[in-house]
C-alpha positions in Angstrom: 127.8 82.6 41.7 131.2 81.8 43.1 132.9 82.0 46.5 134.9 85.2 46.7 137.8 84.3 49.0 139.8 87.1 50.4 138.4 89.7 48.1 135.6 89.8 50.8 137.9 91.0 53.5 137.2 94.7 52.9 133.6 94.1 54.1 135.0 92.8 57.3 137.1 95.9 57.7 134.1 98.2 57.0 132.0 96.3 59.6 134.7 96.6 62.1 135.0 100.4 61.5 131.2 100.8 61.6 130.8 99.0 64.9 133.8 100.8 66.4 135.8 97.6 67.2 138.7 98.9 65.1 140.1 102.0 63.6 143.1 103.0 61.5 145.4 102.7 64.5 144.4 99.1 65.3 147.1 96.5 65.3 146.6 92.8 65.4 148.6 89.6 65.0 149.2 87.9 61.6 150.6 84.5 62.6 150.6 81.4 60.5 147.7 79.9 62.5 144.8 81.1 64.6 142.8 78.9 67.0 139.1 79.6 67.7 137.1 77.3 69.9 139.5 74.4 69.4 139.6 74.8 65.6 142.8 75.9 63.8 142.6 78.3 60.9 145.6 78.9 58.7 147.1 81.5 56.4 147.9 80.7 52.8 151.1 78.5 53.0 151.3 79.4 56.7 152.6 82.8 56.0 153.2 85.1 59.0 154.1 88.7 59.8 154.2 88.4 63.6 152.2 89.6 66.5 151.6 93.3 65.6 150.6 94.5 62.2 148.3 97.2 61.0 145.0 96.3 59.3 146.4 97.9 56.1 149.4 95.7 56.1 147.3 92.6 56.9 145.0 93.4 54.0 147.9 93.9 51.6 149.4 90.6 52.8 145.9 89.0 52.8 146.2 87.7 56.3 143.4 85.3 57.3 144.6 85.2 60.9 144.0 88.9 61.2 140.7 89.3 59.5 139.1 86.1 61.0 139.5 87.3 64.6 138.5 90.8 63.5 135.2 89.3 62.4 134.8 87.8 65.8 135.3 91.3 67.4 132.5 92.4 65.1 130.3 89.4 66.1 130.9 90.2 69.8 129.8 93.8 69.3 126.8 93.2 67.0 125.9 89.7 65.7 124.2 91.1 62.5 126.6 93.9 61.7 128.6 92.0 59.1 125.7 90.3 57.2 123.6 93.5 57.2 126.5 95.5 55.8 127.1 92.9 53.1 123.4 93.0 52.2 123.6 96.7 51.8 126.2 96.2 49.1 123.7 94.1 47.1 124.8 90.6 47.9 122.2 87.9 48.1 119.9 89.8 45.7 119.9 90.7 41.9 121.7 93.9 40.9 118.7 94.9 38.8 120.5 94.8 35.5 118.1 94.3 32.5 118.3 92.1 29.4 119.8 89.1 31.0 119.1 86.5 33.7 121.2 86.8 36.8 121.6 84.8 40.0 121.2 86.6 43.3 123.9 84.4 44.8 123.7 83.3 48.4 124.2 85.5 51.5 124.3 83.0 54.3 122.9 85.1 57.1 120.5 84.3 60.1 117.5 84.2 57.8 119.2 81.8 55.4 119.9 79.3 58.1 116.4 79.3 59.6 115.2 76.9 56.9 118.5 75.5 55.7 119.9 72.2 57.1 123.6 71.9 57.7 125.8 69.3 56.2 124.8 66.8 58.9 121.0 67.4 58.4 120.7 69.4 61.6 119.4 72.9 61.9 121.6 75.5 63.6 121.4 79.3 63.6 124.0 81.6 62.1 127.0 81.5 64.5 130.6 82.6 64.9 132.0 80.0 62.6 129.7 81.1 59.9 130.9 84.7 60.6 134.5 83.6 60.3 133.9 81.9 57.0 131.9 84.8 55.6 134.6 87.3 56.6 136.9 85.8 53.9 134.2 85.0 51.4 133.9 81.3 52.1 131.3 79.0 53.7 128.0 78.9 51.8 128.4 82.4 50.3 128.2 82.7 46.6 128.3 85.9 44.5 128.8 87.1 41.0 131.5 89.1 39.4 129.0 91.8 38.6 128.0 92.1 42.3 131.6 92.4 43.3 132.5 94.9 40.7 129.5 97.0 41.7 130.4 96.8 45.4 134.0 97.9 44.6 132.6 100.8 42.6 130.8 101.8 45.7 134.1 101.5 47.6 135.6 103.9 45.1 132.8 106.5 45.1 132.1 106.7 48.8 129.1 104.3 49.2 126.8 104.8 46.2 125.6 101.5 44.8 124.3 102.0 41.2 122.0 99.8 39.2 124.2 98.4 36.4 123.1 99.1 32.8 123.8 97.2 29.5 121.7 99.7 27.6 121.5 103.4 28.2 119.4 104.2 25.1 118.0 102.3 22.1 116.6 104.0 19.0 115.0 102.9 15.8 116.5 103.9 12.4 114.2 106.9 12.3 115.5 108.2 15.6 112.5 107.2 17.8 113.7 106.1 21.3 112.3 102.7 22.2 114.2 102.3 25.5 116.0 104.7 27.8 117.6 103.7 31.1 118.9 106.6 33.2 121.4 106.2 36.0 119.6 104.9 39.1 120.9 104.6 42.6 120.2 101.2 44.2 121.4 102.0 47.7 123.7 104.4 49.6 125.9 102.7 52.2 126.3 105.2 55.1 129.7 105.3 56.7 132.0 107.9 58.2 133.8 109.7 55.3 137.2 108.8 57.0 136.3 105.1 56.9 135.9 105.3 53.1 139.3 107.0 52.9 140.9 104.4 55.1 139.4 101.6 53.1 140.8 103.0 49.8 144.2 103.5 51.4 144.1 99.9 52.5 143.1 98.5 49.1 145.7 100.7 47.5 148.4 99.0 49.7 147.4 95.6 48.1 148.9 97.0 44.9 151.4 99.5 46.1 153.0 97.8 49.1 155.9 95.4 48.5 154.0 93.0 50.8 150.9 93.3 48.7 149.6 90.3 46.8 149.2 92.3 43.6 152.4 94.3 43.9 154.3 92.5 41.2 151.2 92.3 38.9 151.1 96.1 38.8 154.8 96.9 39.1 155.6 99.9 36.8 151.9 100.6 36.1 151.4 104.4 35.7 148.0 104.8 37.4 147.2 104.2 41.1 145.0 101.1 41.3 143.3 99.7 44.4 141.9 96.2 44.7 142.0 92.9 46.6 143.0 89.5 45.6 141.0 86.4 46.5 141.9 82.8 46.2 138.7 80.9 47.0 138.4 77.3 48.1 136.0 75.4 45.8 135.8 72.0 47.3 138.2 70.8 44.6 142.0 71.0 44.4 141.7 74.0 42.2 140.7 77.4 43.5 138.8 80.3 42.0 141.1 83.3 41.6 139.7 86.8 42.0 140.8 90.4 41.6 138.2 93.1 41.9 139.7 96.6 41.6 139.1 100.2 40.7 141.3 103.1 39.3 142.5 105.7 39.5 142.2 105.7 43.3 142.0 109.5 43.5 139.5 110.0 40.6 137.9 106.6 39.9 136.6 105.8 36.4 136.5 102.0 36.2 135.7 99.1 38.4 136.5 95.5 37.4 136.1 92.1 39.0 137.8 89.2 37.3 137.4 85.6 38.3 139.2 82.6 36.9 137.2 79.5 37.8 138.9 76.4 39.3 142.4 77.1 37.9 145.2 74.8 39.1 147.8 76.6 41.3 146.2 80.0 40.6 145.9 82.9 43.0 144.1 86.2 42.6 147.3 88.2 42.9 149.4 86.1 40.4 146.7 85.2 37.8 143.7 87.5 37.9 145.4 90.8 38.8 147.5 90.7 35.5 144.3 90.4 33.5 142.8 93.4 35.3 145.9 95.3 34.5 145.5 94.5 30.8 141.8 95.5 30.8 142.6 98.8 32.6 145.4 99.5 30.2 143.1 99.1 27.2 140.4 101.2 28.8 142.6 104.1 29.7 144.3 104.0 26.3 141.0 104.1 24.4 138.4 105.9 26.5 
């Protein structure tokens, strides 16, 4: 499991839409810094778009100082809304894939902190600072590339989380079937249909908008791709670089999550997104 960085911001958006604290007309600030309870949070390289941007533009630009305060709006409305939504997408639990061992990762919610000491040895419940960190895939959260690819597939299809399969059918040389795994739904995430549409439009802007962090990685690409870059702090000088994505946006056939682990000077948009483009190009040329 790895921290996901800003590739987790779509869950914050969905929680805001579900709780009604934001909609597609919402505009918020995207300044270089944001102060909460005396602590200063920053954008990547202190980037800023000013005091009034749409949530779509803030997602494309990957603005921490928009999505962190948005998570506090969610917190003020419903303290479990974000963590419960993330759990619905399968985080903190195995996907159910067979034939290999998998980690469930860590979803640092209220139950997690009931028996988990903090860095100073003290016990404190899940609070707003945990919410802020989780909103951008940081803090104690850990997840796998398979979990993220599966969640983005649900973004693409309107909320259906499938159980991943390595084997659909296995037969002996004489034709006898020794294993068959049909398609199984793990969970259906219930949201207003317009919220799914808005989410896909927002993730499309990450690739299609000139402000998008993956705009140059997909420049000239012939299919509409939607995704989200993530550059996750690791406790070392070198981040993990993510780019989960799906395509085509209007008729999705593939979902991918690529992570480059502890790569010097890497970002999700500049380093992982080009790899996703290469995989998609191979897939659509051959399948």
